[in-house]
C-alpha positions as CSV (number, residue, x, y, z in Angstrom):
1,M,116.0,100.6,115.9
2,I,114.8,99.1,112.7
3,K,115.2,95.4,112.4
4,R,117.3,94.2,109.6
5,V,116.9,91.0,107.5
6,A,119.2,89.7,104.7
7,V,116.9,88.0,102.0
8,I,118.6,85.5,99.9
9,N,116.5,84.5,97.0
10,D,116.5,85.1,93.2
11,L,115.3,88.5,91.4
12,S,112.7,87.8,88.7
13,G,111.6,90.7,86.6
14,L,108.1,89.3,86.1
15,G,106.1,86.9,88.3
16,K,105.8,88.9,91.7
17,C,108.0,86.1,93.5
18,S,111.0,85.6,95.4
19,L,112.7,89.1,96.0
20,T,110.0,91.1,94.3
21,A,107.4,89.7,96.8
22,A,109.6,89.8,99.9
23,I,111.0,93.1,99.8
24,P,107.6,95.3,99.8
25,V,106.3,92.9,102.4
26,L,109.3,93.4,104.7
27,S,109.4,97.2,104.1
28,V,105.5,98.0,104.8
29,M,106.0,95.8,108.0
30,G,108.9,98.1,109.2
31,V,111.8,95.9,108.4
32,Q,114.8,96.8,106.4
33,A,115.3,94.1,103.5
34,C,118.9,93.5,102.5
35,P,118.5,91.6,99.2
36,L,121.3,89.0,98.2
37,P,120.1,87.8,94.8
38,T,121.3,84.2,93.9
39,A,120.1,84.7,90.2
40,V,118.6,87.4,88.1
41,L,115.8,86.4,85.8
42,T,113.9,88.1,83.1
43,N,110.9,86.4,84.6
44,Q,110.0,83.5,86.9
45,T,110.8,79.9,85.5
46,G,107.0,78.9,85.1
47,Y,106.8,81.0,81.9
48,D,107.2,79.2,78.6
49,S,110.8,80.7,78.3
50,Y,113.1,82.9,80.5
51,Y,116.6,84.2,80.7
52,C,118.8,83.7,83.8
53,T,122.1,85.1,85.0
54,D,123.5,82.9,87.8
55,F,124.8,84.9,90.7
56,T,126.6,81.9,92.5
57,D,130.1,83.4,91.9
58,K,128.7,86.8,93.3
59,I,127.7,85.7,96.6
60,D,131.2,85.8,98.3
61,H,131.4,89.3,97.2
62,Y,128.2,90.2,99.2
63,T,129.6,88.3,102.2
64,E,132.8,90.1,102.1
65,E,131.7,93.7,101.3
66,W,129.0,93.2,104.0
67,Q,131.6,92.2,106.5
68,K,133.7,95.2,105.8
69,R,130.8,97.4,106.8
70,G,130.2,95.6,110.0
71,L,126.6,94.7,109.0
72,T,124.4,93.1,111.8
73,L,121.4,91.2,111.1
74,D,118.1,90.4,113.2
75,A,117.3,87.6,110.6
76,I,118.6,85.7,107.6
77,S,115.8,84.3,105.3
78,T,116.7,81.8,102.4
79,G,114.6,80.7,99.4
80,Y,115.3,78.7,96.2
81,L,118.8,77.6,95.9
82,G,119.9,76.5,92.5
83,S,122.9,74.3,93.2
84,A,125.1,72.5,95.8
85,D,127.9,75.1,95.4
86,Q,125.3,78.0,95.9
87,A,124.0,76.1,99.1
88,E,127.7,75.9,100.4
89,K,128.2,79.8,100.0
90,I,124.9,80.4,101.8
91,L,126.0,78.3,104.6
92,N,129.3,80.3,104.8
93,F,127.3,83.6,104.7
94,C,125.2,82.3,107.7
95,E,128.3,81.3,109.5
96,K,129.8,84.7,109.1
97,F,126.8,86.8,109.9
98,R,124.7,84.8,112.3
99,T,124.8,85.7,116.0
100,P,122.9,84.1,118.9
101,S,120.2,86.8,118.4
102,T,119.9,86.0,114.5
103,L,117.0,84.1,113.4
104,L,117.5,81.8,110.6
105,F,114.5,81.2,108.3
106,V,114.8,78.5,105.7
107,D,112.2,77.8,103.1
108,P,113.4,74.4,101.9
109,V,112.1,74.8,98.1
110,M,112.9,71.1,96.8
111,G,109.6,69.8,95.4
112,D,105.8,69.9,95.0
113,S,102.8,67.7,94.7
114,G,104.9,64.7,95.9
115,V,107.7,65.2,93.2
116,K,111.4,66.3,94.0
117,Y,112.5,69.2,91.4
118,D,114.8,67.8,88.8
119,I,117.5,70.2,89.9
120,F,117.9,68.4,93.4
121,T,120.9,66.5,93.1
122,P,122.0,64.1,96.0
123,R,124.6,66.7,97.0
124,L,122.3,69.5,96.8
125,Q,119.7,67.7,98.9
126,Q,122.4,66.9,101.5
127,Q,123.4,70.7,101.6
128,M,119.8,71.6,102.0
129,Q,119.4,69.2,104.8
130,K,122.4,70.8,106.6
131,L,121.0,74.4,105.9
132,V,117.7,73.2,107.5
133,S,119.2,71.6,110.6
134,H,120.9,75.0,111.4
135,A,117.4,77.1,110.9
136,D,115.3,78.4,113.6
137,V,112.2,78.4,111.5
138,I,111.5,76.4,108.4
139,T,108.5,76.6,105.9
140,P,108.2,73.4,104.0
141,N,105.3,72.2,102.1
142,L,104.1,68.7,102.6
143,T,106.2,67.3,99.7
144,E,109.4,69.0,101.3
145,L,108.3,67.9,104.7
146,C,108.5,64.4,103.5
147,L,111.8,64.8,101.8
148,L,113.3,66.2,105.0
149,T,112.0,63.4,107.1
150,H,112.4,60.6,104.5
151,S,108.7,59.9,104.8
152,D,106.5,58.4,102.1
153,F,104.3,61.1,100.6
154,A,101.7,58.8,98.8
155,G,101.5,56.7,102.1
156,L,100.8,59.8,104.1
157,T,98.4,61.5,101.7
158,K,96.2,58.4,101.5
159,Y,94.9,59.7,104.8
160,K,93.8,62.8,103.5
161,D,90.2,62.1,104.2
162,E,90.6,61.0,107.7
163,P,89.9,63.2,110.6
164,D,93.6,62.7,112.1
165,Y,95.4,63.6,108.9
166,L,96.7,66.9,110.4
167,D,97.8,65.0,113.4
168,R,99.7,62.5,111.3
169,I,101.5,65.3,109.6
170,A,102.3,66.9,113.0
171,R,103.9,63.6,114.2
172,I,106.1,63.5,111.1
173,A,107.3,66.9,111.5
174,A,107.9,66.7,115.3
175,P,111.6,65.0,115.1
176,L,112.8,67.9,113.2
177,K,112.6,69.8,116.3
178,E,115.2,67.6,117.8
179,T,117.8,69.8,116.0
180,Q,118.2,73.5,116.4
181,I,114.9,74.2,114.7
182,Q,112.5,76.0,116.9
183,T,109.5,76.3,114.7
184,I,108.0,74.3,111.9
185,I,105.4,75.8,109.5
186,V,103.9,73.3,107.1
187,T,102.3,75.0,104.4
188,G,99.4,74.6,101.9
189,I,98.0,71.3,103.1
190,L,94.8,70.4,101.2
191,Y,92.4,69.2,103.6
192,Q,88.6,69.0,104.2
193,A,88.0,69.4,108.1
194,P,85.2,66.9,109.5
195,S,83.4,70.0,110.4
196,D,83.5,71.9,106.9
197,D,81.8,71.3,103.8
198,T,84.7,72.4,101.7
199,V,88.5,71.7,100.9
200,K,90.8,74.5,102.2
201,Y,94.5,75.0,102.4
202,Y,95.8,74.5,106.0
203,N,99.1,75.6,107.5
204,L,100.2,73.6,110.4
205,V,102.5,75.6,113.0
206,L,104.6,73.7,115.6
207,E,105.9,76.3,117.8
208,N,106.9,76.1,121.5
209,D,105.5,72.7,122.2
210,Q,102.1,73.9,120.6
211,I,100.3,73.3,117.5
212,S,98.3,75.8,115.6
213,V,96.1,75.2,112.6
214,I,95.4,78.2,110.3
215,S,93.2,77.6,107.2
216,S,92.3,79.8,104.1
217,G,90.0,79.3,101.3
218,I,91.1,78.0,97.8
219,H,90.8,81.0,95.1
220,G,91.7,79.9,91.5
221,G,94.5,77.4,92.4
222,S,98.3,77.9,92.6
223,Y,99.7,81.4,91.9
224,S,103.4,82.5,91.6
225,G,104.8,84.0,94.9
226,T,102.3,83.1,97.5
227,G,104.9,81.1,99.4
228,D,107.3,84.0,99.2
229,L,104.8,86.3,100.6
230,L,103.8,84.0,103.4
231,S,107.4,83.5,104.3
232,A,108.2,87.3,104.5
233,V,105.1,88.3,106.6
234,V,106.2,85.4,109.0
235,C,109.7,86.7,109.2
236,A,108.9,90.3,109.6
237,S,106.4,89.3,112.4
238,M,108.7,87.2,114.2
239,V,111.7,89.7,114.2
240,Q,109.3,92.0,115.9
241,G,108.6,89.6,118.7
242,K,105.2,88.1,117.5
243,S,104.5,84.5,117.2
244,A,104.8,82.4,114.2
245,A,101.1,81.4,114.4
246,A,100.2,85.1,114.4
247,G,102.4,85.9,111.4
248,V,100.9,82.9,109.6
249,E,97.3,84.1,110.5
250,K,98.0,87.8,109.3
251,A,99.7,86.1,106.1
252,C,97.0,84.0,105.2
253,R,94.2,86.8,105.6
254,F,96.4,89.2,103.2
255,I,97.1,86.5,100.6
256,E,93.5,85.5,100.6
257,K,92.2,89.0,100.0
258,S,94.7,89.4,97.4
259,L,94.0,86.2,95.7
260,I,90.1,87.1,95.6
261,D,91.1,90.3,93.5
262,T,93.4,88.4,91.4
263,V,90.8,86.0,90.3
264,A,88.3,88.7,89.7
265,D,90.7,90.2,87.5
266,Q,91.5,87.2,85.6
267,I,95.3,87.4,86.2
268,P,97.3,84.5,84.8
269,R,98.9,82.4,87.4
270,N,102.5,83.0,86.3
271,D,101.9,86.7,86.8
272,G,101.6,86.5,90.6
273,I,98.9,87.8,92.7
274,N,97.5,91.5,93.2
275,F,99.1,92.0,96.6
276,E,100.2,95.6,96.2
277,S,96.7,97.2,96.9
278,H,96.3,95.1,100.0
279,L,99.8,95.8,101.8
280,S,98.0,98.2,104.2
281,M,96.7,95.1,105.9
282,L,100.3,94.4,107.1
283,L,100.6,97.8,108.9
284,D,99.3,97.1,112.5
């Protein structure tokens, strides 16, 4: 039986992110993607202009129609949420469709580089905290981890050159597992290991009382959609019984290869990465 995942995110015509990144990854990995768009955009918001149609008032229609059809889900995956009302409707969706065997993946998109996004009102942050507390797997970046744990980002990152930097991050993340959360994947940590001569991106995986560290090289900086690709690979891997660490390892190799080609082709960062020609890496 093919596994089925509800993917809740926005749909951008350009930028290779959100749903347009997740759907092909899930499909090639043998998982049915059931997209629930939270908004439809001409292109992702990193461009100098865009047009957006908000879908908040459409979410309940998806919930009702899918309930009529007796939809069952192996997982629910949520990404960027644009308002507290939207977050409330997603929480309602999860209550309706989640069973004891349904994994809930939450990418708590709230900020980056130590700064919370302007859209995050106190009410929206409260709703995101509630959604995170119900999740099985979360994939915050370091900024979002600090927001979720009320930690000082600047105080933490001053230790970025210390050999115990990743251990410090793991200690900050650990209390989140006192809720329902089973797996925490802290993504995109910039760090130079004592045994390495270059700075790399590190992903810290806290899973089943074990900590795994997976690194990848830096190629051309930050590109649209890489976080969505990682989340999709991990989701597809875990619903098929693989570990989160195995999913992150696969995602990093896939994304790094795609990035190398993207940089060689001089693709603008807002356009996303050339992942399509490397989807075969996900077929095993």
